[in-house]
C-alpha positions in Angstrom: 112.6 105.7 98.8 109.5 104.8 97.4 109.1 102.4 100.9 109.6 105.0 102.9 106.8 107.0 101.3 104.4 104.3 101.2 104.6 102.5 104.3 106.5 105.3 106.6 102.8 106.6 106.8 101.1 103.1 108.3 104.1 101.8 110.5 103.8 105.4 112.3 100.3 105.6 112.6 100.1 101.6 114.3 102.6 102.6 116.8 100.4 105.9 118.0 97.9 103.1 118.0 100.2 100.9 120.4 101.2 104.1 122.2 97.7 104.9 122.6 96.2 102.1 123.8 99.2 101.4 126.8 98.4 104.6 128.0 97.0 104.0 131.7 92.7 104.6 132.7 91.6 104.7 135.9 90.4 101.4 137.7 86.6 100.7 135.8 84.4 98.0 136.3 84.3 96.0 133.3 82.5 97.2 130.5 78.7 95.7 129.8 78.8 94.0 126.6 77.3 96.7 124.2 77.7 97.4 120.1 76.0 100.7 119.5 78.1 103.0 121.8 80.4 106.6 121.0 84.0 104.4 120.9 82.5 101.3 118.2 82.3 104.7 116.4 85.8 106.0 117.0 87.6 102.3 116.5 85.7 102.0 113.0 87.3 105.1 111.9 90.5 104.1 113.8 91.0 100.8 111.5 89.5 103.0 108.5 92.6 104.5 108.7 94.9 102.0 109.2 92.7 99.5 106.3 93.4 102.4 103.8 97.1 103.6 104.6 97.7 99.7 104.5 96.0 99.7 101.7 98.0 102.3 99.5 101.3 101.0 100.6 100.7 97.6 99.3 99.3 99.2 96.1 102.8 102.0 95.5 105.0 100.0 96.7 104.6 96.1 96.9 107.0 93.2 97.8 107.0 90.9 95.1 106.3 88.2 96.8 102.5 89.4 97.0 100.4 88.8 94.2 98.7 92.2 93.2 94.9 90.9 92.7 95.2 90.4 97.0 97.1 93.6 98.0 92.9 94.5 99.2 92.7 91.9 101.7 95.9 91.5 102.7 95.5 94.2 103.7 92.7 94.9 105.5 93.8 91.2 106.8 96.8 92.7 107.9 95.2 95.9 109.6 91.9 92.8 111.2 94.8 91.0 112.8 96.9 94.5 114.4 93.1 95.8 115.9 93.4 91.9 117.0 97.2 92.1 118.2 95.7 95.4 120.3 92.7 93.8 122.0 94.7 92.3 123.4 97.4 94.1 124.2 94.9 96.3 126.3 94.2 93.5 129.0 97.3 93.7 130.2 97.2 97.9 130.7 95.7 98.8 133.9 92.0 100.2 133.2 91.4 99.2 129.7 89.6 96.0 128.5 89.3 93.3 125.0 85.8 93.0 124.2 84.9 91.6 121.3 82.4 94.6 119.8 85.7 96.4 119.6 87.3 94.0 117.9 84.1 93.8 115.1 84.4 97.8 115.1 87.9 96.8 113.9 86.8 94.5 112.1 84.7 96.9 109.7 86.5 99.1 109.6 89.9 98.1 108.1 87.4 96.8 105.5 85.7 99.7 104.9 89.3 101.2 104.5 90.5 99.2 102.1 87.4 98.8 100.2 87.5 102.4 100.4 90.9 102.2 98.7 89.6 99.7 96.4 87.1 102.1 95.0 89.5 104.7 94.3 92.7 103.2 92.0 89.4 101.7 90.1 87.9 105.1 90.1 90.7 107.0 88.5 91.8 103.5 87.1 88.5 104.4 84.7 89.0 107.9 84.7 92.7 107.0 82.7 90.4 104.4 80.8 88.2 107.4 79.4 91.3 109.8 79.0 92.8 106.9 76.9 90.1 108.0 74.0 91.6 111.2 72.4 94.5 113.4 74.1 97.4 115.8 72.7 101.3 116.2 74.4 102.5 119.2 75.6 105.4 119.1 74.3 109.0 117.4 76.3 110.6 119.2 78.4 113.5 119.0 75.3 112.9 121.6 72.3 112.6 118.5 69.4 112.1 120.4 66.1 110.1 120.2 63.9 110.7 119.5 60.0 108.8 118.2 56.6 111.5 119.4 53.9 112.6 116.1 52.7 110.6 113.4 50.9 111.7 109.6 50.3 109.9 108.1 48.2 111.0 103.7 49.3 112.3 102.5 53.2 116.0 103.9 54.4 118.7 102.4 57.3 120.2 105.8 58.9 122.4 103.9 61.5 123.5 107.1 62.9 125.2 108.0 66.1 123.4 111.2 68.7 123.9 114.5 67.5 124.6 117.2 69.9 121.7 120.0 69.9 121.3 123.2 72.4 123.8 123.9 75.4 126.4 121.4 73.6 123.6 118.0 75.3 124.5 114.8 73.1 120.6 113.8 72.4 119.2 110.4 70.3 119.5 111.1 66.1 116.0 110.7 66.1 115.7 114.4 67.8 116.6 116.2 65.3 116.4 113.8 62.9 114.2 116.1 59.9 111.6 113.2 58.5 109.6 114.3 55.5 105.5 114.8 55.0 104.3 111.4 54.1 106.6 109.6 56.6 107.4 108.5 59.3 110.9 107.0 61.1 111.1 104.0 62.9 114.1 103.4 65.4 114.2 99.6 66.4 116.6 99.4 69.4 116.3 95.7 70.2 113.7 93.2 71.0 110.3 95.0 70.6 111.6 98.8 71.8 111.2 101.2 69.0 111.0 104.3 69.0 108.5 106.6 65.7 108.5 110.5 64.8 106.3 112.3 62.4 106.7 114.8 60.6 105.3 116.7 63.4 108.2 116.4 65.3 105.8 113.6 67.3 108.1 110.8 69.6 106.3 107.6 70.6 107.9 105.2 72.2 106.9 101.1 72.1 108.1 98.6 74.1 110.8 100.6 76.2 113.4 97.8 77.7 116.5 99.4 78.7 117.5 97.6 82.2 121.5 98.3 83.4 122.2 95.3 84.3 123.3 93.3 81.4 124.9 90.1 82.6 127.6 88.5 79.5 125.7 85.1 80.1 121.9 86.4 78.7 121.9 89.6 77.1 123.8 89.6 73.2 125.1 93.6 74.3 126.4 94.5 77.1 125.8 97.7 76.7 122.1 99.6 76.4 121.1 101.1 72.9 119.5 104.2 75.3 120.4 106.5 78.0 116.9 107.7 77.6 117.4 111.2 79.3 118.7 111.6 75.4 115.1 111.5 74.0 112.6 113.0 75.2 109.4 111.5 74.4 105.3 112.4 74.0 104.2 108.9 74.1 105.1 105.4 75.3 102.5 102.5 74.4 103.0 99.0 75.8 101.9 96.3 74.6 101.9 93.6 77.9 103.3 94.0 80.5 105.9 91.4 80.8 109.6 92.4 82.0 111.0 92.5 78.5 108.0 94.9 77.6 106.8 97.4 80.1 109.6 97.4 82.3 109.5 99.4 85.2 113.5 100.6 85.8 112.9 102.4 82.2 109.6 104.0 82.1 111.0 105.2 85.4 113.9 107.0 83.8 112.0 108.4 80.8 109.6 110.1 83.3 112.8 111.7 85.0 114.0 113.4 81.2 110.1 114.6 80.7 107.0 114.3 83.4 105.2 115.4 79.8 105.2 111.9 78.9 102.0 109.4 78.4 102.3 106.1 78.8 99.0 104.1 77.2 99.2 100.1 77.2 96.1 97.3 78.3 95.4 97.3 82.8 98.5 94.7 83.7 100.6 97.8 82.4 99.5 101.2 83.3 98.5 99.3 87.1 102.3 97.9 87.5 103.3 101.7 86.2 100.6 103.4 88.9 102.9 100.8 91.4 106.4 100.7 90.4 106.8 103.5 89.5 106.2 107.7 91.0 104.5 108.7 86.7 101.5 110.4 87.7 98.2 109.2 87.6 97.2 112.0 84.9 99.9 110.6 82.7 98.8 106.9 82.4 95.9 105.7 79.9 94.5 101.7 80.3 93.7 100.8 75.7 91.7 97.7 75.5 91.2 95.9 72.3 89.3 97.1 69.6 89.7 100.7 71.1 91.8 103.9 69.2 93.5 106.5 70.7 94.9 109.9 69.1 98.6 111.2 69.6 98.4 114.5 68.1 98.7 113.6 64.7 99.0 110.0 64.4 96.4 107.3 65.2 97.2 104.5 66.7 94.5 101.0 66.7 94.5 98.5 69.7 94.2 94.7 68.2 94.4 91.5 70.3 97.8 89.5 69.6 96.2 86.6 71.4 93.3 85.9 71.9 92.1 86.0 75.3 90.5 82.9 75.8 93.8 80.8 74.5 93.0 78.8 71.4 91.4 75.4 73.3 91.8 73.6 69.6 95.4 74.3 70.0 95.9 73.2 73.3 97.1 76.7 74.0 96.0 77.7 77.5 94.7 81.7 77.8 97.0 84.1 78.1 98.3 85.6 81.5 98.4 88.8 80.3 96.3 90.8 77.6 98.9 90.9 74.8 98.2 93.6 71.8 99.6 94.8 68.4 99.1 98.4 67.1 98.2 100.0 63.9 99.9 103.4 64.2 98.6 105.7 61.2 100.0 108.8 60.1 99.8 111.2 56.7 99.1 108.1 54.7 101.6 105.8 55.7 100.0 102.5 58.3 102.3 100.5 60.8 101.9 97.7 62.4 103.5 96.5 64.9 102.5 92.8 66.3 103.7 92.6 70.2 103.9 89.5 71.5 101.3 86.7 69.2 100.3 83.7 69.3 102.2 81.0 67.2 99.1 80.1 64.7 98.3 84.0 64.6 97.9 83.4 60.5 95.1 80.5 61.6 92.7 82.5 63.7 90.1 84.2 61.2 89.8 87.4 64.0 92.9 87.9 64.7 94.1 88.2 61.5 90.6 90.4 60.3 91.3 93.0 62.7 94.7 93.9 62.2 94.3 93.9 58.1 91.1 95.8 58.1 93.4 99.1 58.8 95.5 98.3 55.6 99.4 98.9 57.4 101.9 98.9 55.4 104.3 97.8 57.0 104.2 94.8 59.8 106.8 94.3 62.5 107.0 91.5 63.8 107.6 89.0 66.4 108.9 85.3 65.4 111.6 82.5 66.9 112.5 79.5 64.1 112.2 76.6 67.3 110.0 79.0 70.1 106.7 77.7 70.3 105.5 80.9 72.0 105.9 82.7 68.7 104.6 82.2 64.9 107.7 80.2 63.4 109.2 81.2 60.2 106.5 79.8 58.1 103.9 81.1 60.4 105.1 84.7 59.9 105.8 84.6 56.5 102.2 83.1 56.5 100.7 86.0 58.6 102.0 88.3 57.0 100.6 87.1 53.9 96.8 86.8 55.2 97.5 90.6 56.9 98.3 92.0 53.1 101.6 93.3 54.4 103.5 95.5 51.4 106.8 94.9 54.3 107.9 92.8 56.3 110.6 93.2 60.1 111.8 90.6 62.3 112.2 92.1 65.5 111.7 90.3 68.7 115.9 89.1 68.6 119.4 90.6 69.3 119.2 91.3 72.4 118.8 87.7 74.5 121.4 85.4 74.0 118.9 82.7 74.0 116.2 84.1 71.9 118.1 85.6 69.0 117.7 83.9 65.6 119.1 84.8 61.7 117.1 87.6 60.1 118.5 86.2 57.1 117.7 82.5 57.4 114.0 84.5 58.3 114.0 86.7 55.5 115.1 83.3 52.6 111.0 81.7 53.6 109.5 84.3 51.8 108.6 83.7 48.0 108.6 85.8 45.6 105.9 87.7 44.9 104.5 88.4 48.9 105.1 91.1 51.2 109.1 91.9 50.5 111.3 91.2 54.0 113.1 94.4 55.2 116.2 93.9 57.8 116.9 96.5 60.1 120.5 97.0 61.7 119.9 96.9 66.0 120.1 100.6 67.0 119.3 102.0 63.6 116.1 103.1 61.9 114.2 103.7 58.5 112.2 106.5 57.2 109.2 104.7 55.9 107.4 106.5 53.3 
């Protein structure tokens, strides 16, 4: 359906051009070679429309083999080539002619149409970036009760199954969870997928990744930890545009659950959402490292997880997408979600200081004992220590067969007197205060 929505208009328009060009004309002598005639304007407009329609189709439903950064050029090129084929086709139609001047007008129109759509999407991206500075979410389509009558002084785990609320709908446990003032509930699903709920009832998901196709040779658990329809969500934060962090399949289902959900992430993630889902552009906001956003009563600060230029001194190339981490402050509690940090994060003073400046209490840290893309256990301990965390939680595990690790082995690397390791069971939550 999505392919039809975006590709039917340019294809039907190309058929229309072919039909009109196939209509015979009264016999006329070959026209003189002229550049500035009214028919050149018609050619320009005709192919500006085609260039724009093709560009829109590529942006909205891009074939997987086409790089995102080339869609504008490819759309213009296809329109230009179709113009050339149409001029050639007219040589076989009585009363019609092919001229270089007509084709040049087609070329200019194709480029103008593609560039116009390029400017439009660029403008929309700028508007989304401006909107990201501060916004209040409307209530989700399913009621989320607000509670503030319970307080816990230490992190506690609670792995309840989804509970039943109004109309007999089997909703996720966060929906009617009572979160006390001065606390935040953090539900960890698996990998780096989280949901937060504050005492005001705002629900935020981070890097939701719940694919339905889960072959046993790749996934530890063949059933996803969340049915998206059971957890209406105010906001979604995305750290970067790798498939297990920005998952279009999951985002589409979240959007189907509540069209009030707002999506915030780096440019690559917001572009992917625009291209691969039906999420309204009004609900997509770009964020960059160093910027902050207000999500109802939550304040989110974006920081780099990997330096954009890589680390030449360690022979680490620049990352292929912008990698962010998030510090989230709520009513006296500050949480840090690392995203996918560079493996020597603890050696980068700028990365450390950007996080430490916000004095997070607890960090949810990606690491692995052998995979060199992320900090090893000792590097993770040093990272947590330099930031000044009170508690550290191991994540980016319990999902893929080849990327899992033993959290207890990780925890054994923390010395006494340093950050305290806190292990959360898959698909359960803590209330942190």
